[in-house]
C-alpha positions, -999 to 999 in steps of 0.1 A, spaced: -49 -310 551 -73 -285 564 -110 -290 574 -139 -272 592 -165 -292 611 -196 -275 625 -222 -285 651 -199 -304 674 -182 -296 707 -162 -310 736 -187 -312 765 -165 -329 791 -129 -338 798 -115 -362 824 -77 -366 827 -62 -394 847 -26 -395 861 -10 -422 882 -7 -414 919 29 -428 918 54 -399 917 91 -403 906 114 -374 913 142 -363 889 165 -357 919 163 -394 928 170 -405 892 202 -385 887 225 -414 896 210 -436 868 222 -413 841 258 -418 826 266 -381 831 279 -359 860 250 -350 884 259 -313 880 253 -316 842 220 -334 847 208 -308 872 216 -280 848 197 -297 820 168 -305 843 165 -268 853 163 -257 817 139 -284 805 116 -285 835 125 -320 848 112 -321 883 89 -351 888 68 -373 866 39 -398 870 47 -434 860 23 -462 866 34 -495 881 37 -525 857 3 -539 866 -15 -507 857 -20 -505 819 -33 -478 795 -67 -495 796 -68 -493 834 -61 -456 833 -87 -450 806 -114 -472 822 -108 -456 856 -115 -421 841 -146 -433 822 -160 -450 853 -155 -417 871 -177 -400 845 -203 -428 850 -203 -423 888 -205 -385 886 -235 -388 862 -217 -370 834 -226 -398 809 -243 -431 810 -231 -463 793 -261 -464 770 -253 -428 759 -220 -439 742 -227 -444 705 -190 -446 694 -156 -451 711 -125 -437 694 -92 -448 710 -60 -431 699 -26 -443 712 8 -455 703 8 -481 730 -12 -513 728 -28 -535 754 -24 -565 731 -11 -569 696 -47 -582 688 -74 -570 695 -73 -532 694 -74 -510 725 -110 -498 718 -123 -534 718 -105 -542 750 -118 -510 767 -153 -518 754 -152 -551 772 -138 -537 804 -167 -511 805 -193 -537 794 -207 -512 768 -235 -520 744 -228 -542 714 -241 -514 693 -213 -491 704 -189 -487 674 -152 -490 682 -123 -474 663 -86 -476 669 -61 -450 658 -23 -457 660 -11 -423 668 16 -405 690 18 -370 703 -7 -356 677 -32 -383 687 -56 -362 707 -62 -338 678 -63 -366 652 -88 -385 675 -108 -353 679 -110 -349 641 -121 -385 637 -147 -383 665 -161 -350 651 -162 -363 616 -181 -394 626 -207 -373 645 -211 -349 617 -216 -377 591 -242 -396 612 -271 -393 636 -249 -401 667 -252 -379 698 -222 -390 719 -188 -401 708 -162 -408 734 -126 -399 725 -99 -417 746 -62 -412 745 -39 -431 769 -2 -438 775 14 -462 799 45 -485 801 70 -458 811 81 -481 839 99 -501 812 116 -471 796 154 -468 794 166 -451 826 201 -445 812 188 -424 783 187 -388 797 174 -376 764 140 -394 769 135 -409 803 133 -378 825 104 -364 805 84 -397 802 50 -399 818 18 -420 819 -17 -406 817 -51 -409 800 -75 -384 787 -112 -388 780 -132 -362 760 -170 -364 755 -179 -351 720 -215 -339 717 -237 -320 693 -236 -282 694 -252 -252 677 -244 -251 639 -226 -218 644 -200 -236 665 -171 -248 644 -138 -266 650 -111 -258 625 -84 -284 619 -50 -285 601 -25 -313 597 9 -315 580 33 -343 577 70 -344 568 78 -381 568 112 -377 552 123 -366 587 108 -396 604 142 -407 617 142 -377 641 119 -397 664 118 -434 659 120 -468 675 140 -487 649 134 -523 659 103 -542 670 82 -540 638 81 -558 605 110 -539 589 134 -548 618 120 -575 641 132 -574 677 161 -599 683 188 -605 709 210 -584 687 187 -554 685 183 -555 723 220 -549 729 228 -515 744 251 -490 726 264 -456 735 252 -428 712 271 -397 702 257 -378 733 267 -405 758 232 -421 763 227 -458 764 202 -471 739 192 -503 721 175 -505 687 144 -517 706 141 -483 723 130 -448 713 157 -428 695 152 -390 695 173 -364 678 165 -336 702 181 -309 680 163 -322 649 129 -322 668 135 -288 682 142 -272 648 113 -290 632 89 -276 659 103 -241 657 99 -240 620 66 -258 615 43 -250 645 43 -212 639 34 -219 603 6 -243 614 -8 -217 638 -7 -190 611 -25 -213 586 -52 -224 610 -59 -189 622 -64 -179 586 -87 -209 581 -108 -200 612 -107 -162 603 -93 -156 638 -67 -131 648 -38 -143 669 -48 -118 697 -83 -133 698 -69 -167 711 -72 -168 749 -51 -199 754 -27 -220 734 -32 -256 747 -1 -273 733 14 -308 735 41 -307 762 75 -322 755 95 -299 778 94 -264 793 123 -250 772 107 -258 739 74 -242 748 90 -211 761 109 -207 729 78 -214 709 57 -188 727 84 -162 721 87 -172 685 50 -168 677 49 -137 700 23 -147 725 27 -143 763 42 -174 779 14 -175 805 -12 -183 778 9 -212 765 12 -233 796 45 -252 800 41 -269 834 29 -304 825 63 -321 821 76 -308 854 45 -321 873 35 -351 853 58 -359 824 52 -362 787 24 -386 782 23 -384 744 -12 -379 731 -25 -374 766 -7 -342 774 -33 -319 759 -63 -332 780 -40 -332 810 -30 -296 802 -66 -286 799 -78 -303 831 -48 -292 852 -46 -256 841 -82 -247 833 -106 -271 850 -124 -245 872 -126 -219 844 -141 -242 818 -173 -250 837 -188 -215 837 -168 -198 809 -159 -204 773 -127 -193 755 -113 -193 720 -84 -217 722 -58 -232 698 -47 -268 703 -14 -277 687 7 -309 687 38 -322 671 55 -356 671 68 -387 654 64 -388 617 74 -359 617 39 -343 620 21 -313 633 -16 -309 641 -38 -280 652 -74 -271 660 -91 -238 669 -124 -239 687 -145 -224 715 -138 -245 746 -159 -242 778 -194 -243 793 -185 -279 801 -205 -304 821 -173 -317 837 -135 -310 836 -112 -325 862 -79 -342 867 -80 -373 889 -54 -397 902 -54 -435 896 -42 -454 927 -18 -476 907 -31 -509 919 -42 -523 885 -78 -512 891 -101 -499 864 -130 -492 887 -134 -457 902 
């Protein structure tokens, strides 16, 4: 699916990461592999440290903390928020949805419309498309897009395939009206026959969680996993990304009538450094314009990696300048998503730390 939406823009971004830092070096003893083997893997993949919130700090706490920062800094006011779009694969409660919980935490107007998207690593781009579509089809002036991920403190520490790259974070984007000449071009593709490449088998309706599904087993690689935990075929995911993201970028450049060399930055979802280095080489763009430093500093926070990427690498530049950028993401499904836009001249763009004390007040 491809679409062009005009007259909208991202006017502010706030990314929130936990202050709690866990180091790969300290976790080596947990993995059922020789430490020398884990160190070699960590060097290639970019495993150095990651941010993981404590159990009492939830994805709503991270998100509310960032939005309260925007309130305090005078970037937006509560009464400005016409609509709240919350995109995440993690839930505060089974019922109600995250957007309703966050709405209550922030004490927003009862006229603020709340929408929940159950999304994973492509969630920021899917949420951006939803937010922009709502604004374009209405008379609204301010839509708040929220992506958030937490709960990595409960992740399986004996699975070297997933735990070293896990991270918690939230991202908040303020979507505003823009000149009609401004467009955001979107593209989405899904290959759901490959969904077993990245899946948590148990815990849903098809396979409810039981004592049996909670039992640990050793996989072919030597990692310990239960059916209640994330299963990732790293090789399958790698090949899917290498085959499909270059095609996505080619398609979206054609849709936007943009040449590859006109793109100043590729702001990509960040699974690990190795994959992004290979992807940059494959699409023949300099590695320095496809940042790959998020996992080594913060971890892979699913849908939040793109706003963390933007705020960490470009915060100062995006206040006074505007650049042609390409967003791209890939994840469970299997799915890929992309967007091309002019990004910059923002009111606010910062990365802030949450104190990890369960607070949602900045």
